[in-house]
Phi, psi and omega in degrees: 000124181275131179254130181289134180294145179263127180279131181220154162256153183232132179245125182227093175297137185229133174226114183044050186228035182307307181296319178298319181299314180301314182296317182294311184296321180298328183286344180298330183299335182273353182282134184262149174063027178232131174246114181272118180275310181222146167242130181240127183234097172291130182251120177269131186247130173236209181291346180275069184294327180298319178299316178296321180294319177298318181296312182300315180296323177298313180300312182298318182288344179249018176059037179260130178287143183209156170210157185263149172224132173288147183304323181293339182258002186289141175215131178304326183278308187293325180294313178293322181298316179296315180297317182293311184287319191259339186241333181280156180227335183284158176295324183251129177242135172256130176259132179224155168255160188294339187262013179277148173236119178288127188271323188230154177300337183261011186300311181294314180302312180297333180288322191249358185297328179282335173288324178297328180270002179067017177289323182223169180239355179208138178222157170215149189261178180273136180248131181242147172241120184282346183270148177276102183197179181302318182299326179301312183290328174297316176298317180299322181289317186276337186234084184287175182280350184250132176289159176205159178256131177262128180213165185304326185292343182266358183296316180302324181283314189262347179053231186295333179293340180296339185259010177298133179200173178210125175275006175299318177212096185220158177232146180214156172276113185298323183295320179290321181302314179292319180301321182268008180063034171050240180262028173064017180069016182274138175274093184259139178285342182184176170066021176298330177298322180294319176299315181293321175303318179299314179300319179298302187295319180288346174258012171087008176273162179250145173236165182220136166271122187254100182289343178268003175258094195251134171226163172258128182201128177197166178237149171252086187281133163285161175306323180295316181291323178296317180299316183297321182295314182281335171299315179293326176295319175300319177299321180304313180292338176282319180292325185242079185291350183298342179281347182295338181281351182260141179289140179281345180053032178050033185298322180296318181290323178298317178297314182301313181295321182297316180301313182295319179298315180291325179297316179295319181297326181260010181054040183272084187297319183295322177291321178299318179295319183278347188304306186295309179296327178295312180294324180295318180298316179302314184292312182295318179297316177303311182296317181290321177299320179293330178277358182299134179264000000 
């Protein structure tokens, strides 16, 4: 049975990621039933100008659309919003980060096939971490093996968890994104995907977590980087207070317990040792980020 290819545009924000971008773009050739119309690469520039120049030259030579952002002006939300609204043309847009690895030839197709059929307007895929570490258990907790549909009727049951999403590997209907004003023009340090999920669900649209759209993605956080990440998460909840009305359902504590349980089950001594300081950093950083003025 022949399956008609789905036309997509792809957005990949890049920061000092020349080699990662080349590897990722090269992997697109193995994806089945996908026709890539445009690739858009916003390049964030810091003092490492040579890296940015190499990335730009690579994009130009490979017919990839690109634009520059100074590091001081970078925002997870505004950069993606600009790329989607001003540079994309296709109905369906795939969002990726530079450090993603596509696991299967059908990863992209499985991500967007339901958007192509208009069943849902936003999707996000499953993320795996191959290393035995805290991030692996976080991925296992947040990205289960079973797909599900997120809809307005489930908000009362799941509260803030209903809006969980990830733009690391996501697909969206560009027309609906523009209609709902994307990320509301807000300069967000993180969690822009969560804000968009809220906008979708509260306006009656459906989203889908696609367990069969699989990528490899994880971070090796230093304590400083971990603190910075969760500090930014705290800032997000301060910038977007509408989430304060939803119950947290002890999701952070459930995640912490799950990590420790899995670490003991797998005799993962290093994770057991790192568990308490790691969880403490997340908690303290979130609290301090929220108090940020």
